[in-house]
C-alpha positions as CSV (number, residue, x, y, z in Angstrom):
1,M,130.1,87.3,81.9
2,Q,132.7,87.3,84.6
3,Q,136.2,86.3,83.6
4,R,138.0,84.0,86.0
5,G,141.6,84.0,87.1
6,A,144.3,82.5,84.8
7,T,146.0,80.4,87.5
8,V,143.2,77.9,88.3
9,R,144.6,74.4,88.0
10,P,142.8,71.4,86.5
11,V,140.7,69.5,88.9
12,N,140.6,65.8,89.4
13,L,137.3,64.7,87.9
14,A,135.0,62.1,89.5
15,K,134.2,59.3,87.2
16,K,132.2,56.1,86.7
17,V,133.8,53.1,84.9
18,F,132.1,50.7,82.6
19,S,133.5,47.5,81.1
20,A,132.3,44.6,79.1
21,K,131.5,41.4,81.0
22,T,134.6,39.9,79.6
23,V,137.5,42.2,78.8
24,C,140.2,41.3,76.4
25,P,143.4,41.3,78.6
26,T,145.5,42.9,75.8
27,A,143.0,45.7,75.1
28,A,144.2,49.1,76.3
29,S,141.8,51.4,74.5
30,Q,139.5,53.6,76.5
31,L,136.6,56.0,76.0
32,Y,136.4,59.3,78.0
33,V,132.9,60.8,78.1
34,A,132.0,64.4,79.0
35,H,128.3,65.1,79.8
36,G,126.3,68.3,79.1
37,L,125.2,71.2,81.4
38,L,123.5,70.1,84.6
39,G,124.2,66.5,83.7
40,N,126.5,63.9,85.4
41,S,128.3,60.7,84.6
42,G,125.1,58.7,85.3
43,N,123.5,60.2,82.2
44,W,125.7,58.0,80.1
45,A,125.3,54.6,81.9
46,T,123.0,53.0,79.5
47,A,124.8,54.2,76.4
48,L,128.2,53.1,77.7
49,H,126.8,49.6,78.6
50,H,125.7,49.3,74.9
51,L,129.1,50.5,73.6
52,V,131.3,48.3,75.7
53,E,129.2,45.3,74.8
54,H,128.8,46.3,71.1
55,P,130.2,43.5,68.7
56,A,132.5,46.1,67.0
57,L,134.1,47.1,70.4
58,R,133.7,44.2,72.8
59,D,137.2,42.8,72.3
60,K,138.8,46.2,71.7
61,L,137.9,48.3,74.7
62,R,139.5,48.1,78.2
63,R,136.8,50.4,79.7
64,A,134.7,53.4,79.2
65,I,134.9,56.3,81.7
66,A,132.0,58.6,82.2
67,L,133.1,61.9,83.9
68,D,131.5,64.3,86.2
69,M,132.6,67.6,84.8
70,R,133.8,70.3,87.3
71,N,130.9,72.0,89.2
72,H,128.7,68.9,88.5
73,G,128.1,65.6,90.1
74,N,130.8,64.5,92.6
75,S,133.6,66.5,91.0
76,P,135.1,69.6,92.8
77,H,133.4,72.9,92.6
78,S,135.3,75.9,91.3
79,S,134.7,79.6,90.6
80,D,136.0,79.0,87.0
81,H,133.7,77.3,84.5
82,T,135.3,78.6,81.4
83,N,135.9,76.4,78.3
84,A,139.6,76.8,79.0
85,A,139.2,75.2,82.5
86,L,137.0,72.4,81.2
87,A,139.5,71.6,78.5
88,S,142.3,71.6,81.0
89,D,140.4,69.1,83.1
90,L,140.0,66.8,80.1
91,E,143.7,67.0,79.2
92,A,144.7,66.2,82.8
93,L,142.4,63.3,82.8
94,V,143.9,61.9,79.7
95,L,147.4,62.3,81.1
96,R,146.5,60.6,84.4
97,E,145.0,57.7,82.5
98,Q,148.1,57.4,80.5
99,Q,150.1,57.1,83.7
100,E,147.7,54.4,84.9
101,L,147.9,52.5,81.7
102,K,151.7,52.6,81.9
103,R,151.5,51.0,85.3
104,T,149.1,48.3,84.1
105,F,150.7,47.4,80.9
106,H,154.5,47.0,81.3
107,D,155.0,46.1,77.6
108,P,152.8,48.4,75.4
109,S,153.9,46.4,72.3
110,S,151.8,43.5,73.6
111,C,148.6,45.5,73.5
112,T,146.2,44.8,70.7
113,T,144.5,48.2,71.0
114,R,146.0,51.3,72.6
115,H,144.3,54.5,71.5
116,A,141.7,56.5,73.4
117,I,138.6,58.4,72.2
118,L,137.0,61.5,73.6
119,I,133.2,61.7,73.6
120,G,131.3,64.9,74.5
121,H,127.7,65.8,74.6
122,S,126.6,69.5,74.4
123,M,128.6,71.4,77.0
124,G,131.0,68.4,77.2
125,G,131.2,68.4,73.4
126,L,132.2,72.1,73.6
127,A,134.9,71.1,76.1
128,V,136.3,68.5,73.7
129,I,136.1,71.0,70.8
130,G,138.1,73.5,72.9
131,T,140.7,70.9,73.8
132,L,141.3,69.8,70.2
133,L,141.3,73.3,68.6
134,R,143.7,74.8,71.2
135,R,146.2,71.9,70.9
136,A,146.1,72.1,67.1
137,N,147.4,75.7,67.6
138,E,149.4,75.2,70.8
139,D,152.6,76.6,69.5
140,Y,151.0,79.9,68.6
141,L,149.1,80.2,71.9
142,L,151.9,79.2,74.2
143,T,154.2,81.7,72.5
144,S,151.5,84.3,72.6
145,W,151.4,83.9,76.4
146,A,155.1,84.1,76.7
147,D,155.2,87.3,74.6
148,H,152.4,88.8,76.7
149,C,154.3,88.1,79.9
150,D,157.6,89.5,78.4
151,D,156.1,92.8,77.3
152,G,154.1,93.4,80.5
153,G,150.7,92.5,78.8
154,T,150.9,95.0,76.0
155,T,151.0,92.4,73.1
156,S,148.3,93.2,70.6
157,S,145.5,90.8,70.1
158,S,144.7,92.0,66.6
159,S,146.7,89.1,65.1
160,Y,143.9,86.8,66.5
161,G,141.0,88.6,64.9
162,A,137.9,88.9,67.0
163,W,139.2,86.5,69.7
164,P,139.4,88.7,72.8
165,A,142.9,88.9,74.3
166,E,141.6,88.0,77.8
167,H,140.0,84.8,76.5
168,R,143.2,84.0,74.6
169,R,145.3,84.4,77.7
170,Q,142.8,82.1,79.6
171,C,143.3,79.5,76.9
172,A,147.1,79.7,77.1
173,A,147.1,79.8,80.9
174,G,144.9,76.7,81.0
175,M,147.4,74.8,78.8
176,R,150.3,76.0,80.9
177,A,148.5,74.8,84.1
178,V,148.3,71.3,82.6
179,H,152.0,71.5,81.7
180,E,152.9,72.5,85.3
181,E,150.7,69.7,86.7
182,F,152.7,67.1,84.7
183,D,156.1,68.7,84.7
184,F,156.2,69.7,81.1
185,A,158.1,72.9,80.0
186,S,155.6,75.7,80.0
187,S,155.9,76.6,76.3
188,Q,156.7,73.1,75.0
189,P,154.0,71.6,72.6
190,I,152.8,68.3,73.9
191,S,150.7,67.1,70.9
192,K,152.6,63.8,70.6
193,V,151.8,63.1,74.2
194,L,148.1,63.8,73.9
195,F,147.4,62.5,70.4
196,S,148.1,59.1,68.9
197,N,150.0,60.3,65.9
198,C,151.8,63.3,64.7
199,D,149.0,64.1,62.2
200,A,146.6,64.8,65.0
201,S,147.8,68.4,65.1
202,S,149.7,70.4,62.5
203,S,151.7,72.1,65.2
204,P,155.5,71.5,65.5
205,S,156.5,68.2,66.9
206,T,156.7,67.6,70.6
207,D,160.2,67.2,72.0
208,S,161.1,63.5,71.6
209,G,162.3,63.4,75.2
210,I,158.8,64.3,76.5
211,A,157.1,61.8,74.2
212,S,159.5,59.0,75.2
213,R,158.8,59.3,78.9
214,I,155.1,59.1,78.5
215,S,153.5,55.7,77.6
216,P,152.2,55.4,74.0
217,L,149.0,54.0,75.5
218,G,145.9,56.1,75.9
219,R,146.7,58.8,73.4
220,I,143.7,60.4,71.7
221,A,142.9,59.0,68.2
222,G,139.7,60.8,67.6
223,A,136.5,62.2,69.0
224,V,132.7,61.9,68.9
225,I,130.8,65.2,69.4
226,V,127.1,64.8,70.2
227,D,124.5,67.3,69.2
228,I,126.5,70.5,69.2
229,T,128.7,72.4,66.8
230,P,131.7,74.7,67.3
231,T,129.7,77.9,66.5
232,M,126.2,77.2,67.7
233,R,125.4,79.1,70.9
234,P,123.5,76.8,73.3
235,L,119.9,78.1,73.7
236,A,118.6,75.1,75.5
237,E,120.4,72.1,76.9
238,Y,117.2,70.1,76.7
239,S,115.1,70.1,73.6
240,G,111.8,70.2,75.4
241,S,112.7,73.0,77.8
242,D,112.5,76.7,77.9
243,N,115.7,78.6,77.5
244,I,118.3,77.1,79.7
245,K,119.5,80.4,81.1
246,E,115.9,81.0,82.3
247,T,115.9,77.5,83.8
248,L,119.0,78.2,85.7
249,E,117.5,81.5,87.1
250,R,114.4,79.6,88.2
251,M,116.6,77.0,89.9
252,T,118.1,79.7,92.0
253,R,114.6,80.5,93.4
254,V,114.0,77.0,94.6
255,R,113.5,76.9,98.4
256,L,115.9,74.2,99.5
257,D,114.7,74.3,103.1
258,A,111.2,73.3,101.9
259,I,112.4,70.1,100.3
260,H,112.5,66.9,102.4
261,S,111.4,64.4,99.7
262,Y,111.5,64.0,96.0
263,E,107.7,64.8,95.9
264,E,108.6,68.1,97.4
265,V,111.4,68.6,94.8
266,T,108.7,68.3,92.1
267,A,106.4,70.7,93.9
268,E,109.2,73.3,94.2
269,L,110.2,73.0,90.6
270,I,106.6,73.5,89.5
271,R,106.3,76.5,91.8
272,V,109.3,78.3,90.2
273,G,108.0,77.7,86.7
274,I,109.6,74.4,85.4
275,A,106.6,73.2,83.5
276,D,108.2,70.4,81.5
277,Q,108.0,67.1,83.4
278,A,111.0,65.6,81.6
279,M,113.1,68.7,82.5
280,R,111.9,68.4,86.2
281,N,113.0,64.8,86.2
282,F,116.4,65.8,84.8
283,L,116.9,68.6,87.3
284,T,115.9,66.3,90.2
285,T,119.2,64.4,89.6
286,N,121.0,67.6,90.8
287,I,119.2,67.6,94.2
288,V,120.6,65.9,97.3
289,L,118.1,65.5,100.1
290,G,119.0,66.4,103.7
291,P,119.1,64.0,106.6
292,K,115.8,62.4,107.7
293,D,115.8,64.4,110.9
294,M,115.5,67.5,108.8
295,S,118.5,69.1,110.6
296,K,119.9,70.3,107.3
297,P,118.1,71.4,104.1
298,A,118.4,69.8,100.7
299,Q,121.4,70.9,98.5
300,W,122.2,71.4,94.9
301,K,124.8,68.8,93.8
302,C,125.9,71.2,91.0
303,N,127.6,74.5,91.7
304,L,124.4,76.5,90.8
305,P,125.7,80.0,91.6
306,V,128.6,79.7,89.2
307,L,126.7,77.9,86.5
308,A,123.9,80.5,86.6
309,S,126.1,83.6,86.9
310,D,128.6,82.6,84.3
311,Y,126.3,80.8,81.9
312,G,127.9,80.7,78.4
313,S,131.5,80.9,79.7
314,F,131.9,77.2,78.7
315,L,131.7,78.2,75.0
316,P,135.0,77.8,73.1
317,S,135.9,81.4,72.4
318,I,138.8,80.2,70.2
319,T,136.2,79.7,67.4
320,S,136.1,83.5,66.9
321,W,139.7,83.3,65.7
322,F,138.6,80.9,63.0
323,T,135.5,82.9,62.0
324,S,137.6,86.1,61.8
325,S,139.9,84.4,59.4
326,V,137.0,83.3,57.2
327,A,135.4,86.8,57.3
328,A,138.7,88.3,56.3
329,G,139.0,85.9,53.4
330,V,135.5,86.8,52.2
331,Q,136.4,90.5,52.3
332,A,139.7,89.7,50.5
333,S,141.5,92.0,52.9
334,S,144.9,90.7,54.0
335,A,145.0,93.6,56.5
336,T,142.1,92.2,58.5
337,A,143.1,88.5,58.2
338,P,144.4,87.0,61.5
339,Q,148.1,86.4,61.5
340,P,148.9,83.6,62.0
341,P,145.8,81.9,60.6
342,P,144.4,79.3,62.8
343,R,144.9,75.6,62.0
344,P,142.0,73.2,61.9
345,C,142.2,70.0,63.9
346,T,143.0,67.1,61.6
347,L,141.9,64.3,64.0
348,P,139.0,62.2,62.8
349,V,135.9,63.6,64.5
350,M,132.3,62.3,64.2
351,F,129.5,64.8,64.9
352,V,126.2,63.1,65.8
353,F,122.9,64.9,65.7
354,G,119.3,64.0,66.6
355,S,117.0,64.5,63.7
356,K,114.5,66.3,66.0
357,S,117.0,68.3,67.9
358,P,117.1,72.1,67.6
359,Y,120.9,71.7,67.3
360,N,120.5,69.8,64.0
361,D,120.8,73.1,62.1
362,L,122.3,72.8,58.6
363,N,123.6,76.4,58.7
364,Y,125.8,75.6,61.7
365,R,126.7,72.1,60.6
366,Q,128.1,73.4,57.3
367,Q,130.7,75.4,59.3
368,I,132.2,72.3,61.0
369,S,134.8,71.8,58.3
370,R,136.4,75.2,59.1
371,F,137.5,73.8,62.4
372,F,137.8,70.0,61.8
373,S,139.2,69.0,58.4
374,N,138.6,65.3,58.9
375,A,135.0,65.4,60.2
376,T,132.0,63.2,59.4
377,Q,128.4,63.9,60.4
378,V,125.6,61.5,61.3
379,V,122.0,62.1,62.1
380,V,120.1,59.7,64.3
381,D,116.5,59.5,63.1
382,G,113.8,60.2,65.8
383,A,116.2,61.5,68.4
384,G,116.2,64.9,70.1
385,H,119.0,66.6,71.9
386,F,119.8,63.6,74.2
387,V,120.7,61.3,71.3
388,H,122.5,58.8,73.4
389,Y,119.6,58.5,75.8
390,E,116.6,58.7,73.5
391,K,117.9,56.4,70.8
392,T,120.6,54.4,72.7
393,K,120.8,51.4,70.4
394,E,120.8,53.5,67.2
395,F,123.4,55.9,68.7
396,A,125.7,52.9,69.6
397,N,125.3,51.4,66.1
398,A,126.2,54.8,64.6
399,V,129.4,55.5,66.5
400,A,130.8,52.0,67.3
401,P,132.2,51.3,63.8
402,F,133.8,54.7,63.8
403,I,135.4,54.2,67.2
404,A,136.5,50.7,66.2
405,S,138.2,51.9,63.1
406,L,140.3,54.4,65.1
407,I,141.4,52.1,68.0
408,S,142.1,48.9,65.9
409,G,145.3,50.1,64.4
410,V,148.3,50.0,66.6
411,K,150.7,52.8,65.7
């Protein structure tokens, strides 16, 4: 797996906005939704229509924003598709939306709802997980980066267990890139800016001056993670497909110059070995046909070369710090325990699984509490990996009360 540079800045993600037919003028709460690998914002259209019109949320949400993650949809392409980069994009999106809310609502105290919720499916869920875990430990990581720079890069990584030093530097550099983008001091924790209350992270308080210059609107009150766990390595992004890594390799063998219609897209996908019709339909959303005069070939909308060559880089490597700490505890060896020990995120987080999904694995689900001390789990009966698409109404009914409980209180 190729490791990318540590100076890549967050990108401005493309998005689609969904609102109820009638929006409460004093509602400032928003949902931010991150899709899975090879997906796009359109994958969430039906689910978000259900959520914004749900009786529990209709008068509480300003809007729901479905994102195109970097290297997908209409968002910019980048050579960096690490979890650190994806997390930085989400943090930057939250901060930009806070600025927009500040311009829209001049008196935050008049708002009946004000908090935001992150929702992530599969790869997008891993991006949310990476965001929450790194900010729960931001003081350690930002200091670690400073120490690394001060000693010329010789700082030992043994304090962080099995978490590779290069990945830890990527994580810290990603946070610092967000700080630079929004004029925060490079080593200053900003949890109170990103999260709705000081309990969201156990890290030291954000400087009151920073917190005061950012609107209290749009801070994250919780998250919904759909059909993925912090430690489960994705083997397939679609429950009816072959291994997704093999699918990506097959996609690279598609002859784009042979495609001039969607019928020819299907023929090419069959030729390279994509046997599952549902998967072919899913992949077709990543194809952009050329002009009718055939002067240019079809193109992949996603950044296929990077997604194929760096498959797996979107995993949150910070979890190895946590698992090292648990392993050391089992061995009862203080010498091998990471110092400092990682802090779990204390935000309320709901994990939603499809009963038929290969990701509904009890062994991995039992590990969630290591990382999220305030987590709940829900299983949607009859759903596979695409819970929000396969069982849309049931998904909305499962998560809407949880979301409503977090955005209703004005703090």
